[in-house]
C-alpha positions in Angstrom: 4.9 -68.4 96.5 2.7 -71.5 95.8 0.8 -71.2 92.6 -1.9 -73.6 91.4 -4.0 -73.8 88.3 -7.7 -73.6 89.0 -10.9 -74.1 87.1 -12.8 -70.8 86.3 -13.5 -68.5 89.2 -10.9 -70.3 91.3 -12.9 -73.5 91.6 -11.2 -76.9 92.1 -14.1 -79.2 91.2 -15.9 -79.7 87.9 -18.9 -81.8 86.8 -19.6 -82.9 83.2 -22.3 -85.2 81.7 -22.2 -87.2 78.5 -25.2 -88.8 76.7 -25.3 -90.8 73.5 -27.5 -91.4 70.4 -29.8 -88.3 70.5 -33.0 -90.1 71.3 -36.3 -88.3 71.9 -35.8 -88.6 75.7 -33.0 -86.0 75.4 -35.8 -83.4 75.5 -36.7 -84.3 79.0 -33.0 -84.8 80.1 -32.0 -81.4 78.7 -34.9 -79.8 80.6 -33.6 -81.4 83.9 -30.0 -80.2 83.2 -31.2 -76.7 82.5 -33.4 -76.7 85.7 -30.3 -77.4 87.9 -27.7 -75.5 85.9 -25.8 -78.6 84.7 -24.2 -78.8 81.3 -24.1 -81.9 79.1 -22.4 -83.2 76.0 -24.6 -85.0 73.5 -23.0 -87.5 71.1 -25.1 -87.7 67.9 -25.3 -89.8 64.8 -26.1 -87.4 61.9 -26.8 -90.3 59.5 -29.5 -91.8 61.7 -31.5 -88.7 62.6 -34.1 -88.9 59.8 -34.1 -92.7 59.5 -35.0 -93.4 63.1 -38.4 -91.9 64.3 -37.1 -92.2 67.9 -34.3 -89.7 67.4 -34.2 -85.9 67.7 -34.7 -84.5 64.2 -32.2 -82.2 62.5 -34.3 -79.0 62.7 -34.5 -79.4 66.5 -30.8 -79.9 67.2 -29.6 -76.3 67.5 -32.4 -75.1 69.8 -32.6 -78.2 72.0 -28.8 -78.4 72.8 -28.2 -74.7 73.0 -25.9 -74.1 76.0 -24.7 -77.7 75.9 -22.2 -79.5 73.5 -23.0 -81.5 70.4 -20.3 -84.1 69.7 -19.7 -86.9 67.2 -20.8 -90.5 67.6 -20.1 -91.5 64.0 -22.7 -91.3 61.1 -24.3 -94.7 61.6 -23.0 -96.1 64.9 -20.7 -99.0 63.7 -18.3 -100.9 65.9 -15.4 -99.0 64.4 -12.5 -101.2 65.6 -13.7 -103.8 63.1 -14.1 -101.3 60.2 -11.5 -100.4 57.5 -9.8 -97.1 58.4 -11.3 -95.6 55.2 -14.7 -96.3 56.5 -13.8 -94.9 59.9 -12.6 -91.7 58.3 -15.8 -91.3 56.4 -17.9 -92.1 59.5 -16.3 -89.4 61.6 -15.8 -86.7 59.0 -19.3 -87.0 57.6 -20.7 -86.9 61.1 -18.7 -83.8 61.9 -19.7 -82.1 58.7 -23.4 -82.8 59.3 -23.4 -81.8 62.9 -21.5 -78.6 62.3 -24.1 -77.7 59.6 -26.8 -78.0 62.2 -25.1 -76.2 65.2 -23.3 -73.5 63.2 -20.0 -74.1 64.9 -17.1 -76.5 65.3 -17.8 -80.1 66.6 -14.6 -81.6 68.0 -15.7 -84.2 70.6 -16.5 -87.8 70.4 -17.9 -90.8 72.2 -16.9 -94.2 70.7 -19.9 -96.1 69.5 -20.3 -99.4 71.3 -17.2 -98.4 73.2 -15.1 -99.5 70.3 -11.7 -98.0 69.5 -8.0 -98.8 69.1 -4.7 -97.0 69.4 -4.7 -96.6 65.6 -8.1 -95.0 65.7 -7.1 -92.7 68.4 -4.2 -91.5 66.3 -6.4 -91.1 63.3 -9.0 -89.1 65.2 -6.3 -86.6 66.3 -5.5 -86.0 62.6 -9.2 -85.5 61.9 -9.8 -82.7 64.4 -11.2 -84.7 67.3 -10.0 -83.3 70.6 -11.2 -86.1 72.9 -13.0 -89.5 72.9 -15.0 -90.9 75.7 -14.7 -94.7 76.4 -17.0 -96.9 78.4 -15.0 -98.4 81.3 -15.4 -96.2 84.4 -12.6 -95.1 86.7 -14.0 -93.7 89.9 -11.0 -91.5 90.9 -12.5 -88.0 89.9 -9.3 -87.4 87.9 -8.8 -85.4 84.7 -8.0 -87.5 81.7 -4.4 -88.3 81.1 -5.2 -89.2 77.5 -8.2 -87.2 76.2 -8.7 -89.7 73.3 -9.2 -92.4 76.0 -11.3 -90.4 78.5 -12.8 -92.7 81.2 -15.9 -91.5 83.0 -16.5 -91.7 86.7 -19.6 -93.8 86.4 -22.7 -94.6 84.4 -25.9 -93.0 85.8 -27.2 -96.6 86.6 -24.2 -97.2 88.9 -25.9 -98.3 92.2 -23.4 -96.1 94.0 -24.1 -92.9 91.9 -25.3 -90.9 94.9 -22.6 -92.2 97.1 -20.0 -91.1 94.6 -21.8 -87.7 94.2 -21.7 -87.2 97.9 -18.0 -88.1 98.1 -17.3 -85.6 95.3 -19.4 -82.8 96.9 -17.7 -83.3 100.3 -14.2 -83.4 98.9 -12.5 -80.2 100.3 -8.8 -80.5 99.5 -8.3 -77.7 97.0 -4.7 -78.7 96.2 -6.3 -81.2 93.7 -8.4 -80.6 90.7 -11.3 -83.1 90.7 -13.8 -84.0 88.0 -17.0 -86.0 88.2 -18.0 -87.4 84.8 -21.4 -89.2 84.4 -22.6 -90.8 81.2 -25.4 -92.8 79.8 -28.3 -92.9 77.3 -31.5 -90.8 78.0 -33.8 -93.6 76.7 -32.5 -95.8 79.6 -34.6 -93.7 82.0 -37.8 -94.7 80.2 -36.6 -98.4 79.8 -36.0 -98.6 83.6 -38.7 -96.2 84.6 -36.2 -94.4 86.8 -36.2 -90.7 85.8 -36.0 -90.1 89.6 -32.4 -91.2 89.5 -31.2 -88.3 87.3 -33.6 -85.8 88.9 -32.3 -86.7 92.4 -28.7 -86.6 91.2 -29.0 -83.2 89.5 -30.9 -81.6 92.3 -28.3 -82.7 94.8 -25.2 -81.8 92.8 -26.4 -78.8 90.9 -26.3 -75.1 91.9 -23.1 -75.3 94.0 -20.7 -72.4 94.1 -17.6 -74.6 94.3 -18.4 -76.7 91.2 -17.7 -75.7 87.6 -20.5 -77.1 85.4 -18.9 -77.7 82.0 -19.2 -79.6 78.8 -16.6 -82.1 77.8 -15.0 -79.7 75.2 -15.0 -76.8 77.7 -12.9 -78.9 80.1 -10.5 -80.1 77.4 -10.0 -76.5 76.0 -9.6 -75.0 79.4 -6.9 -77.5 80.5 -5.1 -77.0 77.1 -5.2 -73.2 77.7 -3.7 -73.8 81.2 -0.9 -75.9 79.8 -0.1 -73.0 77.3 0.6 -70.5 80.1 4.1 -69.1 80.0 5.8 -68.4 83.3 8.9 -66.4 84.1 12.0 -68.1 85.4 11.4 -67.0 88.9 7.7 -68.0 88.7 6.6 -64.5 89.7 5.0 -63.5 86.4 2.9 -65.3 83.7 1.8 -64.6 80.1 -1.4 -66.1 78.7 -1.1 -66.5 74.9 -4.6 -68.0 74.7 -7.9 -66.2 73.8 -9.6 -67.4 77.0 -8.8 -66.7 80.6 -7.1 -69.1 83.0 -7.5 -68.9 86.7 -4.8 -69.4 89.4 -4.7 -69.8 93.1 -1.8 -68.1 95.0 -0.7 -69.2 98.4 -4.1 -70.8 99.2 -5.7 -67.4 99.6 -5.8 -65.4 96.4 -7.4 -66.1 93.1 -6.2 -64.4 90.0 -7.8 -64.4 86.5 -5.1 -64.4 83.8 -7.0 -63.0 80.8 -6.2 -63.9 77.2 -3.2 -62.0 75.9 -2.3 -60.6 79.3 1.1 -60.5 81.1 0.5 -60.6 84.9 2.9 -60.2 87.8 1.9 -62.7 90.5 3.8 -61.0 93.3 
């Protein structure tokens, strides 16, 4: 028997989006995502929300980003590789605390401000409850992150080959691989470049497809962690899921099985 881990509902492709700074243009971007059934992760600076009139205000955060993910981007957006670690600790913990008070849940994701990080900061963030950190350099291989604290996107939305990469992703049919397309940017860039048509065209093309899982960054990280936690019998014919959430498997290229949280399932 050949057994593969799948994304939810047996899918082999996932799309995630990541947008920084929480500027007012997020209102329009979230509306586009919602229109086409796409999920985004929004990386916010709690300490700048009330200081900057061009940012989404605190009282609007929970409602605007409902169904999406709110993640950290530090309190005040410093270039953290140049900061003392005591300052880095304060920047990330105070941002987490503030954002969690707004959304009423855990905030565990991050995008490095100005793309700045180090191996020492990655190690520190793990200790401070951060599950992943998005970096700036793109790697157009549609791969899942090998190091979640150094998560490379597929491309920025201003990549001139955005639609070419989207088409390659949509048309990829080999289900023996798990593929992920990850697009990032800043919503205010659409106003700056007067090119809202770029994200509208992209979302219209890639949204609403039955073979793609539309997920936030943290949903992908948590799902793959749950998949790694599955416990298999010695003969590979049974599996126990110790997680709270379901994990899906494909058996012999034909059958899809949902392994629910807490269940022991015979695969043959």
